[in-house]
C-alpha positions in Angstrom: 258.4 -15.6 165.2 257.0 -12.3 166.5 256.6 -12.0 170.3 255.0 -8.9 171.6 254.8 -7.7 175.2 257.0 -7.3 178.3 255.9 -10.4 180.0 256.1 -12.6 176.9 259.5 -11.3 175.9 260.7 -12.0 179.5 259.7 -15.6 179.5 261.4 -16.0 176.2 264.6 -14.6 177.7 264.4 -16.7 180.8 263.9 -19.8 178.6 267.4 -18.9 177.0 266.1 -17.5 173.7 267.9 -14.4 172.2 266.0 -12.2 169.8 267.3 -11.3 166.6 265.6 -7.9 166.5 264.1 -6.0 169.2 261.6 -3.0 168.3 260.6 -0.5 170.9 258.7 2.7 171.1 260.2 4.4 174.4 257.0 6.6 174.8 254.7 3.6 175.1 257.0 1.7 177.6 255.7 1.2 181.1 258.2 -1.3 182.3 261.8 -1.3 181.5 263.7 -4.4 180.3 267.2 -5.4 179.7 267.4 -7.3 176.3 270.4 -8.5 174.6 269.4 -8.5 171.0 271.3 -8.7 167.8 269.6 -5.6 166.6 267.6 -2.9 168.3 265.2 -0.5 166.6 263.4 2.4 167.9 260.2 3.6 166.3 257.5 6.2 167.0 254.3 5.1 168.9 252.4 5.5 165.5 254.7 3.1 163.8 254.6 0.7 166.7 250.9 0.7 167.0 250.9 -0.2 163.2 253.0 -3.2 163.9 251.3 -4.3 167.2 248.7 -7.2 167.3 247.2 -5.8 170.4 245.1 -2.9 171.8 247.2 -0.6 174.2 250.5 -1.9 173.3 253.4 -1.7 175.9 256.2 -0.7 173.5 258.1 -4.1 173.3 258.2 -6.3 170.4 260.8 -8.8 169.3 261.7 -11.3 166.6 263.0 -14.6 167.8 264.1 -17.8 165.9 261.5 -20.4 166.0 262.5 -23.1 168.6 262.6 -26.5 167.0 261.9 -29.3 169.4 262.0 -32.9 168.2 260.3 -35.7 170.0 263.6 -37.3 170.9 264.5 -34.0 172.6 261.9 -34.2 175.3 263.0 -35.0 178.8 260.1 -36.8 180.7 259.5 -37.1 184.3 259.2 -40.6 185.9 255.5 -40.8 185.3 255.1 -38.8 182.1 252.2 -36.5 181.7 251.6 -35.1 178.2 248.9 -33.2 176.2 248.3 -34.3 172.6 246.4 -31.5 170.6 245.2 -32.9 167.4 244.4 -30.4 164.5 243.2 -27.6 166.9 242.1 -24.8 164.6 241.9 -21.8 166.6 245.0 -19.9 168.0 243.0 -18.9 171.1 242.3 -22.5 172.0 245.9 -23.6 171.4 247.1 -20.7 173.5 244.8 -21.5 176.3 245.9 -25.2 176.4 249.5 -24.0 176.7 248.6 -21.9 179.6 247.0 -25.0 181.1 250.0 -27.1 180.4 252.2 -24.4 182.1 250.2 -24.2 185.2 249.9 -28.0 185.5 253.7 -28.5 184.7 253.0 -31.1 182.2 256.0 -32.6 180.3 254.9 -31.6 176.8 252.5 -30.6 174.2 252.4 -32.6 171.1 250.8 -30.6 168.3 249.6 -33.1 165.9 248.6 -32.7 162.2 248.5 -28.9 163.0 245.9 -26.7 161.5 247.3 -23.5 163.1 250.8 -22.3 163.4 252.0 -22.9 167.0 254.3 -20.0 166.8 252.0 -17.4 165.3 251.5 -14.0 167.0 248.2 -14.9 168.0 249.1 -18.2 169.7 251.9 -16.5 171.5 249.6 -13.8 172.7 246.9 -16.3 173.8 249.5 -18.4 175.6 250.8 -15.4 177.6 254.2 -16.4 176.5 254.0 -20.1 177.9 254.9 -21.3 174.4 258.4 -20.8 175.8 257.9 -22.4 179.1 256.3 -25.9 178.0 258.2 -28.0 175.4 256.0 -27.9 172.2 256.7 -30.4 169.3 254.7 -30.3 166.0 254.4 -33.6 164.6 252.0 -36.0 163.0 249.6 -38.7 164.4 251.8 -41.7 163.5 255.0 -40.3 165.0 253.3 -39.1 168.1 251.5 -42.5 168.8 254.6 -44.5 168.1 256.5 -42.2 170.5 253.9 -42.7 173.4 253.6 -46.5 172.8 257.4 -47.0 172.9 257.5 -45.4 176.4 254.5 -47.0 177.8 252.4 -43.9 178.0 248.8 -44.6 177.9 246.3 -42.4 175.7 243.2 -40.9 177.2 240.5 -39.7 175.0 237.5 -37.7 176.0 234.1 -38.4 174.1 230.5 -37.9 174.8 230.0 -41.7 173.8 232.2 -43.0 176.6 230.7 -44.6 179.7 233.5 -43.8 182.3 233.5 -40.6 184.0 236.9 -38.9 184.0 237.1 -38.5 187.7 236.6 -42.1 188.3 239.8 -43.3 186.3 243.4 -43.6 187.6 245.1 -40.7 186.1 248.4 -41.3 188.0 249.8 -43.6 185.2 252.1 -42.4 182.4 249.5 -40.4 180.6 248.8 -38.5 177.3 245.4 -36.5 177.3 244.3 -36.4 173.5 242.1 -33.6 172.4 241.0 -32.7 169.0 239.3 -30.2 166.7 236.7 -27.6 168.1 233.9 -29.0 165.8 234.6 -32.8 165.3 236.7 -33.7 168.3 239.2 -36.4 167.9 239.6 -38.4 164.7 239.1 -42.1 164.6 242.9 -42.5 164.6 243.1 -41.5 168.2 239.8 -42.8 169.2 240.8 -46.4 168.0 244.2 -46.2 169.7 243.0 -44.8 173.2 243.8 -46.9 176.1 240.9 -45.0 178.1 237.8 -43.2 176.8 236.2 -40.8 179.3 233.0 -38.7 179.7 232.8 -35.2 181.0 229.4 -35.1 182.5 227.2 -32.3 180.9 223.7 -31.6 182.0 222.8 -28.8 179.3 221.5 -29.2 175.7 225.0 -29.1 174.2 227.0 -32.2 174.3 230.5 -30.6 174.1 232.8 -28.1 175.7 235.3 -25.7 174.3 238.4 -27.8 173.6 240.6 -25.8 176.1 238.1 -26.1 178.8 237.8 -29.8 178.4 241.5 -30.0 178.4 241.8 -28.1 181.7 239.2 -30.2 183.4 240.9 -33.5 182.6 244.4 -32.1 183.3 243.6 -30.8 186.6 241.9 -34.0 187.7 245.1 -35.6 186.9 247.0 -33.0 189.0 244.7 -33.7 191.9 245.3 -37.4 191.7 249.0 -37.1 191.4 249.3 -34.7 194.6 
């Protein structure tokens, strides 16, 4: 996987990952960094800008092995708190969900039936490197649901058709917040299996929020209740 930027590479290093290859353009570097890479290559600013995924690159880019985490590898807190992201299609939204997961200190993000590569440069960039600070498991719906049920973790689904407002539910229980695609929301699989269905009140003419915004609202209500 390709990781670009001083902060993102630093988070990967702090999480114990070692890059296979480090590429740097010294003329673009604004902040130094001590990196133990298997291979280090120095390139010109013009070459680096060709490789870069962002405007105004800072001269740091690295190739890391993709971290493979399985469901059984997860270490859960006494009252687990998980995000289930089903078939999210846009890298920016998945990255934003990971940033929320990091800020709220959730136990894990389960990326179910993925439509986007969780380790693509665009997800890494949108997550600001939090792909390395939150355990991420790519899996399918059946395996994720079995994992949650075996551990007594309740599934919460947000839908405009629900009657219960999300702020009036007890979110202190072992909980998995399930969110779906940008256009269609959650599939019937998760809607049928949900232990709680909640509504985010909306007074406008559109009956849905961006998936990352909806996730943040519910996750931070759980944070408020748990604290």
